[in-house]
C-alpha positions, 0 to 999 in steps of 0.5 A: 469155288472158294476164296481165301483172302489174307488180311494185312494188319498191324496186330491192332487194326486192319490195313485199308488194302485188305478192304480193297482186296476183299472187294476184288475177291467179291467180284467172283461171287463166291464165299470169301474166307478171311485169314487173320494171323498175328499176335494179340489180334483181338482188336483186329478180329473185332474189326474183321467181323464187320467187313462186308462180303466176308463169310468166315474168318480163320484166326491164328493168334500166336507169337510166331506171326507177330512180325509177319515173316514170310517164311513162317506165314507162308507155311500157315497159308499152305496148311489150309490152301487145299480148301481154296480155289483162289488165294488173294492178298494185297499187292503191298510190301506184305503181299509181295513178300509173302505170295511168291513163296506160296506160289513156289511151294504150290508150283502155281503161277502168281497173277500180280497186281490185278486191276480188274476181274473179268471172269472166274479165270481171267484178270487184267494187270498193268505191265511195262510200268502201266504203259499196257494192260495185259489180260491174263487167263489162268488154268491153274487149279489154285489161283494166286492173286495180288490186288492193286488196292487203288483199282477197287473201291473198298468194301464197307464195315457193317454190323456183321458178326462173321463166325471165327474159326481158330487154328493153331500155328504151324511148326517152322524150321526157323530159317529166318529170325526177326531182328529189328525194324525202323519205322518212320513215325508221323502224325500225317496220313499214311501214303496209300490212304491219304486224300492229298499227297505231296512228293519231292524229287531230286530237285529238292537237292537234299533231305533238309529241304523236305521241311518245305514240303512238311509245312505245306503237308501239315496245312493241307492234311497231306501225306509226304512222299518222294520219288525213287531218285530222292530215296536213292539219294538218301534224302528220305527213308524208303517208306516215302517212295512212291512209284512202281517199285514203291507205294501205289497211290491214288489220292484226290490230289497229287502234288509233284515237286521237283520230280521229272516224271520217270515212267516208274513214278508215273505208274504209281500215281496215274490213278490220282484224280488230279495231278499238279506239278512244280518244276523249273524244267518246262520240258520235264515229262511230268507235265505231260501227265499233270492236270495242272503244272507250274514252271518255276523254282520250287525254292521260290514257289513253295514259300509263296504257296505256304503263305497263301495257305495261312 
């Protein structure tokens, strides 16, 4: 029994979700191999060698994998898939884009977004926006699994020096081509890694009003997120979205401002240690899921909160 974990990174540093995914894979008590593919990834490899629980690293450093296109990346994974009983990836945008293609090519079911490893063939995953937990048993010879990062504590970095095997790129049919990307740059913590997250919903009324959250976030050292309703309304970019169809977060403190509490949003925040909300509608569902709630007009409450934080 052998395990392949596909590392997510930005060609400079390992993404935190990779450490959670290795933690999940390690529950199977088998040898874990980490696949690191990208372009100019020497810094990533230096970090990957220190990941506790990894026995071997397979590296592919090629311009072809610079932008992690699933069409190209999947062919690389498929070229070595025969050697593994399990293939793990984070249940992030990266993993959700890549793993279904591998699943189709291998004609193997994918077990998505697992939150628990019960045994060698049995896993738990949330369904119906987290309202129920399904126990899934797989008899497939190769098990394809994506991991909800917030459900597993990350493994640590140690003074390991894991051996690295280099492989070449796999020829691609060029059915897709990277054109461009727009990335929202911020000095604040990344949403999925932040200890405090403050998010705005439709109640913010416009994107211009998100500056009220920005100033509080700066004082708290928090990340700023948004509900799907706020993103769909064009208030903020897509990468702000928190929820089942956005980013799953589990900070120490989650502050929901002007968010009603749709079930798909709750599914993305329910693992937070504490949830606080501000909403002028005392009947809003968000209060049912919050540890602390304040009924009030956010345009009056937020300036007062900012003043208290000075």
